SEBAVO-799128 format. One record per residue (C-alpha): residue number from 1; residue in one letter; z, x, y. Coordinates in steps of 0.02 Angstrom, whole numbers, plus 50000, padded with zeros to 5 digits. Layout:
<lumros>
<lumro num="NUM" residu="a" up="Z" east="X" north="Y"/>
...
</lumros>
This chain:
<lumros>
<lumro num="1" residu="m" up="49486" east="49678" north="50063"/>
<lumro num="2" residu="g" up="49455" east="49781" north="50217"/>
<lumro num="3" residu="i" up="49374" east="49955" north="50212"/>
<lumro num="4" residu="l" up="49543" east="50046" north="50229"/>
<lumro num="5" residu="s" up="49619" east="49933" north="50095"/>
<lumro num="6" residu="w" up="49468" east="49987" north="49987"/>
<lumro num="7" residu="i" up="49481" east="50173" north="50021"/>
<lumro num="8" residu="v" up="49672" east="50173" north="49994"/>
<lumro num="9" residu="m" up="49645" east="50074" north="49816"/>
<lumro num="10" residu="g" up="49495" east="50190" north="49787"/>
<lumro num="11" residu="l" up="49624" east="50344" north="49801"/>
<lumro num="12" residu="i" up="49755" east="50272" north="49689"/>
<lumro num="13" residu="v" up="49644" east="50207" north="49559"/>
<lumro num="14" residu="g" up="49540" east="50366" north="49561"/>
<lumro num="15" residu="v" up="49707" east="50470" north="49536"/>
<lumro num="16" residu="l" up="49755" east="50349" north="49403"/>
<lumro num="17" residu="a" up="49589" east="50376" north="49317"/>
<lumro num="18" residu="k" up="49596" east="50570" north="49320"/>
<lumro num="19" residu="f" up="49784" east="50556" north="49262"/>
<lumro num="20" residu="i" up="49731" east="50452" north="49115"/>
<lumro num="21" residu="m" up="49580" east="50575" north="49084"/>
<lumro num="22" residu="p" up="49636" east="50737" north="49124"/>
<lumro num="23" residu="g" up="49518" east="50890" north="49124"/>
<lumro num="24" residu="k" up="49414" east="51003" north="49250"/>
<lumro num="25" residu="d" up="49311" east="50908" north="49351"/>
<lumro num="26" residu="p" up="49210" east="50977" north="49511"/>
<lumro num="27" residu="g" up="49246" east="50884" north="49674"/>
<lumro num="28" residu="g" up="49406" east="50859" north="49759"/>
<lumro num="29" residu="i" up="49489" east="50714" north="49855"/>
<lumro num="30" residu="i" up="49322" east="50632" north="49925"/>
<lumro num="31" residu="i" up="49253" east="50626" north="49737"/>
<lumro num="32" residu="t" up="49425" east="50541" north="49683"/>
<lumro num="33" residu="i" up="49411" east="50409" north="49817"/>
<lumro num="34" residu="l" up="49234" east="50379" north="49774"/>
<lumro num="35" residu="l" up="49262" east="50381" north="49594"/>
<lumro num="36" residu="g" up="49404" east="50246" north="49634"/>
<lumro num="37" residu="i" up="49306" east="50138" north="49737"/>
<lumro num="38" residu="g" up="49157" east="50135" north="49630"/>
<lumro num="39" residu="g" up="49261" east="50106" north="49486"/>
<lumro num="40" residu="a" up="49337" east="49946" north="49579"/>
<lumro num="41" residu="f" up="49154" east="49880" north="49597"/>
<lumro num="42" residu="v" up="49118" east="49923" north="49410"/>
<lumro num="43" residu="g" up="49281" east="49845" north="49353"/>
<lumro num="44" residu="g" up="49261" east="49691" north="49454"/>
<lumro num="45" residu="f" up="49094" east="49659" north="49396"/>
<lumro num="46" residu="i" up="49133" east="49686" north="49209"/>
<lumro num="47" residu="g" up="49293" east="49582" north="49231"/>
<lumro num="48" residu="s" up="49186" east="49429" north="49321"/>
<lumro num="49" residu="s" up="49068" east="49447" north="49179"/>
<lumro num="50" residu="l" up="49195" east="49427" north="49045"/>
<lumro num="51" residu="g" up="49289" east="49288" north="49138"/>
<lumro num="52" residu="l" up="49436" east="49400" north="49181"/>
<lumro num="53" residu="g" up="49417" east="49381" north="49360"/>
<lumro num="54" residu="p" up="49366" east="49497" north="49495"/>
<lumro num="55" residu="v" up="49457" east="49651" north="49602"/>
<lumro num="56" residu="t" up="49542" east="49542" north="49742"/>
<lumro num="57" residu="g" up="49679" east="49652" north="49815"/>
<lumro num="58" residu="f" up="49831" east="49749" north="49773"/>
<lumro num="59" residu="n" up="49890" east="49676" north="49616"/>
<lumro num="60" residu="i" up="49913" east="49732" north="49425"/>
<lumro num="61" residu="g" up="49756" east="49635" north="49372"/>
<lumro num="62" residu="s" up="49656" east="49716" north="49498"/>
<lumro num="63" residu="i" up="49726" east="49892" north="49479"/>
<lumro num="64" residu="v" up="49702" east="49889" north="49285"/>
<lumro num="65" residu="l" up="49513" east="49823" north="49304"/>
<lumro num="66" residu="a" up="49471" east="49963" north="49436"/>
<lumro num="67" residu="t" up="49559" east="50095" north="49333"/>
<lumro num="68" residu="g" up="49456" east="50046" north="49185"/>
<lumro num="69" residu="g" up="49295" east="50043" north="49293"/>
<lumro num="70" residu="a" up="49348" east="50211" north="49370"/>
<lumro num="71" residu="i" up="49370" east="50280" north="49182"/>
<lumro num="72" residu="l" up="49200" east="50230" north="49145"/>
<lumro num="73" residu="l" up="49124" east="50299" north="49272"/>
<lumro num="74" residu="l" up="49226" east="50462" north="49250"/>
<lumro num="75" residu="v" up="49150" east="50461" north="49075"/>
<lumro num="76" residu="v" up="48982" east="50459" north="49146"/>
<lumro num="77" residu="y" up="49004" east="50569" north="49279"/>
<lumro num="78" residu="r" up="49061" east="50700" north="49160"/>
<lumro num="79" residu="a" up="48907" east="50690" north="49038"/>
<lumro num="80" residu="i" up="48794" east="50698" north="49190"/>
<lumro num="81" residu="k" up="48883" east="50855" north="49252"/>
<lumro num="82" residu="k" up="48879" east="50948" north="49084"/>
<lumro num="83" residu="k" up="48704" east="50946" north="49076"/>
</lumros>
């Protein structure tokens, strides 16, 4: 995937993660994109470790893995920001 694809997927996955876990979070669109891109990396790493496969592009499996990773990062982000 190219850099533009990662940014677009990061935006989609970040919005999905914030939709699944609504709440008041500091940060705007940039944090959402970074959360989604980071979630894709985390979800791909976890998926590869568990034998589910990596995040390879725009398909349902990759979006689910990336969204799961983004939700995990959102939980960590909220825990850090509360302190």
